[in-house]
DODOKE-85188 format. One record per atom (N, C-alpha, C): z, y, x. Coordinates in steps of 0.02 Angstrom, whole numbers, plus 50000, padded with zeros to 5 digits. Example, Ala and Ser with C-alpha at 12.3 -4.5 7.8 and 13.67 -1.06 7.14 Angstrom:
<recs>
503904971650660503904977550615503904983550660503544988850642503574994750684503945000250645
</recs>
This chain:
<recs>
518684677849215518574670549220518034668549169517464666649191516924664649147516904657049141516804654749079516754647549068516054645549045515574650349048514904648949022514554643549064514634643949130514294639149173514784634749211515424636249207515934632549243516224626949201516794624249223517114618849187517384621149120517454616449073517724617949007518484617049009518834622649011519564622349017519894621448949520504618948949520894618148889521174624848865521394624948802521644631048771522224633948812522674629548834523264631948869523094635248935522544633148966522304636449028521964643049012521544642948960521174648948942521624654548918522174652948884522614658148858522944662148915522944659348975523224662749033522684665949076522114662549083521624664749133521014668349105520824667149043520214670149016520254677849018519744680949045519714688149049520134691249104520484687249143520954689849192520724688249263520404693049294520214692449365520714696349407520854694249468521264698449512520944705349518521344710549517521084717349520520694718449585520054720349581519654720849643519894726149691520254731149666520474736449711521114734649748521574731049714522234729849743522404722449751522044718149717522214711049717522764709349668522974714149626523494712949576523304706949532523774702249524523614696149487523654697149411524144700949388524174702549316523684708249302523394708149242522924713449224523284720149224523054724949265523384731449267523294735349202523744740049191523654744749135523254750549162522624750949142522184756349164522304762349118522794766449136523004772049095522584778149114521964777949090521494783349106521064784949046520864791149040520434793248985519704792049000519494793749061518774793549077518654790149144518024789049159517814785249218517244788949252517264789249318516764793049356516114789049360515564792349343514904789249348514654789749420514274784749442514014784849510513524790649519513114791649467512624797149468512354797949398511884802449389511614803849322511254797749292510904794049334510544788149308511044782849284511604782049319512114777249298512404779249231512544785649222512804788049158512314786749101511684788149113511164787149062511104779749044511134775349094511074768149082511654765649039512254768249052512834766149011512754768448939512554774548929512484777148861511894773948824511404771548861510834768048830510964760648819511564758248837511754751248833511314746748876511014749748928510614745948975511064742749029511664745349035512144742849084512834742749051513214737549065513884737049037514384740249086514814744549061515304747749104515764752049062516094756749096516604760749064516394768049062516474771049003516244777848990516834782348975517214780348924517754784548896518214779748858518854780648863519314775448838519374775048762519044779548726518994778348654518524772448641518064771248688517564765848681517754759648720517874760548785517994754848829518534756448880518914751348897519454751948945519544745148978519654744649043519684738149076520244733649051520824736449034521374732349007521194729448939520914733748897520704731548831520134726548836519674727748883519104723148893519344716148912519874715648952520144709148970520404705448909520744709148865520994706148803520414704048758519904708148754519324706348713519004699848737518924699148803518624693048829519074687048816519724687948822520184682348811520144680148738520154684848691520134683048620519474679848602518914682548627518264679548613518244672348639518534671148697518544664448726518964659748684519564661948665520014657548627519754656048557519394660848527519114659648460518424656348463518134655648522517474652748527516924657448504517024663948514516534668948492516104671548550515604675548532515164678548582515454684848611515844688548571516134694748594516684697048547517064701948568517614704448528517684711948537517964715148486518134722248489518864722848469519264726148511519964727348494520044734348467520524735148423520644741748392521394742648380521564747748342522254750148340522724746148296522464742348248522894738448203522474733248166522804728848130522454723948090522064727248034522344732448004521994736047951521364739447979521414742148039520834745048071520294739748083520514733748102520034728348114519644726548052519974726747994519624725147931519074730347916519244736747924518734741947913518184741447965518364740148027517874739448081517404733548068517674728148041517264722248027516744723747972516954727547922516504729047866516014734747882516204739047927515834745347939515094744347953514884739647997514164738948009513794735447952514164732447906513854728247854513754731947788514194736647774514234739547707513864746147703513724748147641513444754647626513654756547556513554762747535513734764747467513424760147415513844757747368513604753347315513654746047331513854744247391513914737247409514624734747399514694728047398515344725047385515494719247431516134717547435516364711647471516724707147421516594700647424516944695847382517554693447422518154694647394518774693447431519234688747393519624685147431520114680547402520674684547369520934681747315521524684847284522144683847326522134678847370522714677347412522634680847479522834687247479522804691347539523454695347545523584697547606524134702147618524084708147570524644710447543524644715747494524304722047518524394723747581524064729647608523314729047609523064722847619522344721747618522074722347547522444719647499522234720447428522194727847410522694731647431522684738847418522094742247453521984740547516521424743447554520754741947520520674735747497520044733747466519984736147394520544737247360520524739447291520394746947286520714750847328520684758147321520354761747380520594760447440520374764447497519634763747511519364757647511518654756847528518194760047476518454761347417518044764747366517854771847389518254774747433518094781347458517484781247503517294775347528516674774547565516094772647520516244771647455515724769247409515664761747408516134758247440516144750947439516614748547384516564742147367517034739347319517164732047337517674729147305517854722147316517914718547250517684712247250517784707747193518284702447215518844702147180519364697347198519284690847158519274685247193519144678847163519644673747190519844669047149520264663447172519824658847214519944658547279519514654647324519624647147317520104645047276520154637947259519564635847216519274640647180518714639347136518074641347172517774636647207517194638147248516604640547205516544637747146516004639947101516094647247080516724649347071516864656347054516684661047111516794658847172516604662847230515844663647231515494658147220514764658247219514504662847163514824662547105514604666447047514744673947057515244675647098515414682647108514924686347153514524682647190514044685647236513454688547197513264694747213512674697647182512234700747236511714704447216511244707147264511554712547309512114715247287512444720447326513014717847370513154711447367513684708447408513464708147481513904710247526513734710347597514194706047640514734703447611515194699347650515664695547604515954690247631516474686347598517084686447643517674687647614518274688747655518854684547630519204681347678519794677447660520264677047720520844674147711521314672847765521344665247776521364663147838521404655947852522054653047823522624656047839523264654447809523524660947780523574661247714523674667647681524394670047685524464676547692525104680147690525194682747618525744681147583526364678547610526484671047599526104667747557526304661147534526114655247578525724656447631525524650947674524974646647645524624649147593524054645647563523504644647616523224638647619522694637047667522014637247632521564641347657520894641847629520454636047654520064633247609519584628147628518984631647660519054633447723518544637547757517854634147757517794627647772517124624647771516774625347703517144624647649516854625247582516614632347569517014637247588516824644247578516244646147625516254643347685515704644647733515044642147705515064636447671514454633747641514174638447588514614641447549514404646347499514094652447533514434654847585514184660647621513494659247652513424653547682512784651747713512234651447661512394648547603511904647947550511674654647524512114659647528511944666347504511684670847560511674668347622511454672347678511924678047695512574676747686513074681947697513564679947752513844684747788514354683147838515024681747805515364676747831516054675147809516524678147860516984682447836517494685547879518154682147864518484679447915519114675947907519654679447947520184681447913520774684247946521184678347971521234677648036521574671948067522254673848096522544679248071523174681848098523734676648095523844673648037524414669148028524324662548065523704660248071523584653848104523534654548180523204659748204523014660748274522494655548294522114656848347521614651948367521904645448393522554645248406522854638948428522894633948370523024636348310523084631848252522434631148214522024636348213521414636348172520844639748210520254636748206519654639448239519124640848186519164646548152518714648048096517974647748114517794649848174517084649848193516814642748194517204638048219516994631048219516934628348148517284631548101517274629248031516744632947990516374637548022515824640947988515894648347978516434651448002516524658647995516044662448040515834668348017515414672748057515834677348101516344680348069516784685048103517504682948092517924684048142518644682848137519004689348151519484691048108519884697048121520614695048131520964699248168521674698148182522064704648178522674704048154523184708948172523514706048234523334708548293523614705948355524354707648361524584712148317525294713948312525734707848303525484702748269525894697248245525944691748298525734685648283525854679948326525534680648395524954683948400524614684448464525054688148515525314693948496525784697448541526454693948540526714692748480527294688348472527964691348488527984697748509528624700548529528814706948493528434708848442528624714548401528634721148437528184722148486528204728248526527644733248510527044730748495526464735248487526034732948428525664737748400525174736048348524484735448380524064731548347523374730748371522974726548323522324726848331521874722748291521284720448332520924715648307520334713048343519834710148294519194710748312518644707548276518264703348326518194696848312517814692448356517184690148318516624690948351515974689048320515754682348347515544677948303515294671448323514644671948363514264677248351513624677948384513074673548354513234670348298512774665348269512384667848208512574673548180512274675748117511624679448131511124678248089510474681648095510494687948053510644693548086510714699848050510044702548025509494699848049508834702448031508494698347976508814692947954508474688347908508344691247839508814695247812508774697047742508614704447729508674708547779508594715747768509204719047738509744715247730510354718047699510804721647748510654721147813511104724047863510714728747909510454734247881510014738647920510354741847981511014742647980511344745548039511264741148100511144734648088511074729948143510344727848153509954727748100509264725148105508734730548111508874736548086508384741848085508574747348136508124752048149508304757548194508934761048168509444761348209510084764248189510084771748204510054776048152510034783248165510654785848201511214782048195511834784248229511824782748303511284779248327511234777748399510514778148421510224784048415509534785748434509024780248419509084777348358508584772748333508584765848365509124763948399509164757348430509194751848377508794746648386508844740648344509324735848378509954735948356510474732248391510334724748395510124721648339510034714448340509424712548382508894716448377508294714948415508414715448490508794720548510508904721848582509474717748610510004716848572510624713948599510764706848574510384704348527510454697448505511154695648482511454690348511512114688048490512674693148499512544698248541513054703348554512954709648511512494709348463512324715248423512924718048387513304713748352513874716148313514404719048358514544715748414515064718048460514884724948488514264725748511514074732148540514054737648487513854735948426513874740948372514594743148359515054738348361515754740048349516044744748400515814744048462516054748448515515674755048516515004754648517514594760648527514604765348467514684762548406514694766748346515374766448311515634760348300516264759648264516834763348298516964761748361517514765148397517344772448412516714773648426516504780548440516644785148381516454782948321516474787348263517114786748221517414780748219518024779948181518654781048224518584779948288519124781548334519744777248328519664771048304520234766548293520394762648358520544766248411520564763348477521234760048492521204754248526521804751148552521974754348620522604756048629522784758948693522924753548745522844755048810522904749848861523604746748866524114750548849524794747848850524864742248799524584743348739524604738248687524214732048708523634733148739523234727448763523624723448815523984726848858524374723448910524914719048880525294721748832525824717848799525534711748764524954712748733524644707248696524374701848743524084703948799523864699148849524454694848874525014698048886525604694348910525864689648855525844691948793526064687648738525634681448730524984682248736524524676748727524624671248779524894673048837525004668048890525454662248866525884663648818526344658448793526194656448720525594658148696525434657048626525514649848604525234645148642525274638148621525994635648618526404637548667527104635548668527474638248607527354644648594527694647748537527474644748470526824643748462526584641148398526834634048385526884630048438527164623348429527884623748404528274628248432528974629048411529014632148341528594637048327528574640048260528454634648207527964630348219527784625148171528354620048165528624617948221529174613048220529764615648180529954621948192530514624948155530354625648081529734627848066529554629047996529574622547956529324617147984529334610647949530054608647933530494609147983531194607147974531544611547922531444618047927531804622747884531524622447812530864622047806530574621747738530784615347703530814609847740531044603547710531764604047686532184607447725532884608447704532934612947643532544618447644532554623147588532344619847523531874615247527531614611947467532164608247430532684606147466533224602547434533824606747415533784613347426534364617747412534394619347337535004619247310535104620247238534884627147214534894632147257534724638947236533974640247238533604635747268532884636847280532474633247226532044637147193531604634447141530974631347171530714634647224530074632347252530004634747324529684630647366529494632447434528744631547440528404636647467527664636447467527374633947533527764631747579527514629947645527004624247641526404625447667525874620447663526004614347706526484614847752526654609147794527094604047760527274605247698527664600347659527194595747621527344589247618526924584647579526874586647506527354590347480527344592447410526854598147397526604601347450526144607047441525454604647418525144608147371524464606347350523954607347406524144610847460523684612247514523824608047576524284603347569524484599147626523884595347654523434593047611522864589147633522354593247672522404599947668521934604147704522124605147777522734603347795522964604547863522514600947914522364594547901521974590647949521284593647960521004596847909520324599647915520324606747942520804610847920520784618047935521234619947994521834617147997522304619048050522684612748073522344608348110522624601748126523254601848168523404607448201524014607748241524614610548202524514611948138525074614248097524904620148054525334621448005525214626547954525574633047969525694634548033526044640648055526754640748028527054646748023527764646948004527904652447953527404654247914527484659247862527454655947794527954657147752527944654447684528444658347641528454656647578528914660047532529374654947499529934657547475530374653547432530504657547368530504654047312530684657047248531394655047232531804660047214532504658647198532604658047123533004653347103533104651847032533414657746994533824661747029534184667146996533814673846996533174673847016532754679647007532824685247057532594691147036532524697047079533184698947113533724699547074534364701747102534614696847155534504690347144534714685347193534314686247258533674688047252533264689147312533544694947353533734700347319533994706147354534654704347389535094700847355535734698947384535634694047442535154689547434534994684647487534764688247551534304692847543534044696547601534604700447635535024703647596535564707747624536114703547657536144697147640536674692847666536484689147730535854689147747535634685647808535874689347870536014685647922536274688447984535794687548043535534681548052535054680348107534354682848090534164682148027533504684448005533494692148004532974695048031532894702348030532494704347969532744709347933532404711847873531904717247895531294715247906530784719847931530104718447897529674723547901528984722847874528524720447930528634714347951528224711448004528244703847997527834700448034527844693148037527594690948105527694684548121527424681848182527814683648245528424685948237528844687648294529204681348320529444681548382529874676148406530514675748365530724681348337531314681648295531134679648224531594676648188531474675048118531544681348076531094682148029531044688247990531044686647915531264691447875531284690547802531094697047769530774696547711530634702447671530524700347598530704704847553530574703747482529914707347465529374703547462528704706347459528584710747398528834708747340528694712347278528944719647280529484720847317529754727647320529554731347384529144728147426528964731347490528214730647504528004725447539527314724747562526814724147504527034721547446526584720747389526784725447331527184730547346527444735047294526884738747257526344740447293525804744447263525394740547213525474733947212525044729747169525324729247098524884727647052525094726346983525474719746981525884718646928526234712246922525754706246925525154707146896524664701646896524414700446967524294705747005524074704947074524624701947117525244703847104525804700947141525844693447130525784691447068525794684247051525224680647086524624683547083524034680347113524104679747188524444684647219524524684647292525124680447314525504677847267526084673847284526694677947301526744683947272527294688547287527644690747223527834685947181528174687447118528864690347133529194693447082529844696747093530394692147118530354685647104530884681047126530714677447191530244680247228529994677047289530184681047351530404677547403530564680547467530114677247520529854681447565529424678947619529834677847682529744672047713530074670447776529554669447831529694672247888529304670947949529784667647998529694661148008530164657248048530014658248122530534660048160530464661448231530564655248273530734656348336530794650748383531514649648405531994652248366532704650948381532864643648368533494641748378533724635048361533684634148286533344629048264533234628048192533894627248154534374623748184535024622648150535394629248138535324633948185535644640448176535314644248118534664643748113534314647148058534494643947991534544637447989534744634047927535434636147905535904636647952536584638847935536584645847906536174650247935536124657147910535824657247840535294653547829534994653147763535484650347711535864645347731536324642047685536864646947662537174650547708537704655147687537434660847643536824663147659536534668547620536324666147550536044660047545535864657347479536484656147437537014653847467537634652747429537924659247403537894664547442538124671147419537684673747363537014672647371536544675247322536604671947254536814665647255536874661847192537584661347166538054664647199538754664147178538854667547110
</recs>
């Protein structure tokens, strides 16, 4: 379903129809799972045209697959981007996003408020590629600007940060990125394109862990990178993989030849080819089906989160609630600008009785599932300091909003009163 020359459909229509054509072979209405490794070429010239990127088509499922392609088109449409690349996980998406931009000795300026696994990936793992990260409090826009140097190649943040639900002032950070001639990469996992549209706010690239709210059912892992198609990769000379002859693809100048689709094609032709972080068609199928109800689920997630966070704020055992949807939050005023349909349903609570109370609280919950995930239809809980943020230093845990007395909640779409009753009994046990 193309919207380039046709009518401008609403989000709720696009989440069902974008990228989904009836199967030409069978007429199947739902996108089939194309469970195949390879695709037959018409002839030698057809094969050569595909490998030369002169024709778009299917070569080998490490690179392209019709089920995955449908998901890519849907995500690009929902985010307002030019193209998208899907991969095996959210962590893979982060590496894939940086891969065409970085080189040995270069750095990325990143927010201190990131998922613990991302902080670990940026602190240690990317150093094995010769890259590095500078972590900055993105509340301090001047500090972000000051952290940029001649070797900086990207700026990275989350629209709504995991675990605390902190909302980034994306337009302000985008202005800094534009002034420095750098791409802004925004992880939009917690918000989803239904609540936040980073590209419209100035982002260059959007990444997702599709595992979370997009799929919404806790069945498969996946990641995605959506390119705005608006960045001039040739302006500064800092991105030779895109602007100069690429030795990894017989000297092709991706930006010169492919224009707004340069980043997307590089991600497929080189990123997926060489890194192999491929999304399988079964995962793409589950995610496509999940996205069909995204707007309905996100509305319920937000409605439940507002009600439950408001109740938690008045509980005697709770020291603090970080939900940005509360008027007491210092980021409440950013909702109208960054995520006008709501602040999602991920936040933390700090318990007055500390670490041991957190452990007892988690163990006492009955409806909430104790898992290392978020964005499920089910309500989820985890003690970040001892799990997802365990690898970080105490200072990094504090900066990320994952102190020892903090528990992360991902509010699902169950009956809110049932969730409140479960939280109440568990908090009472934890503080007894």
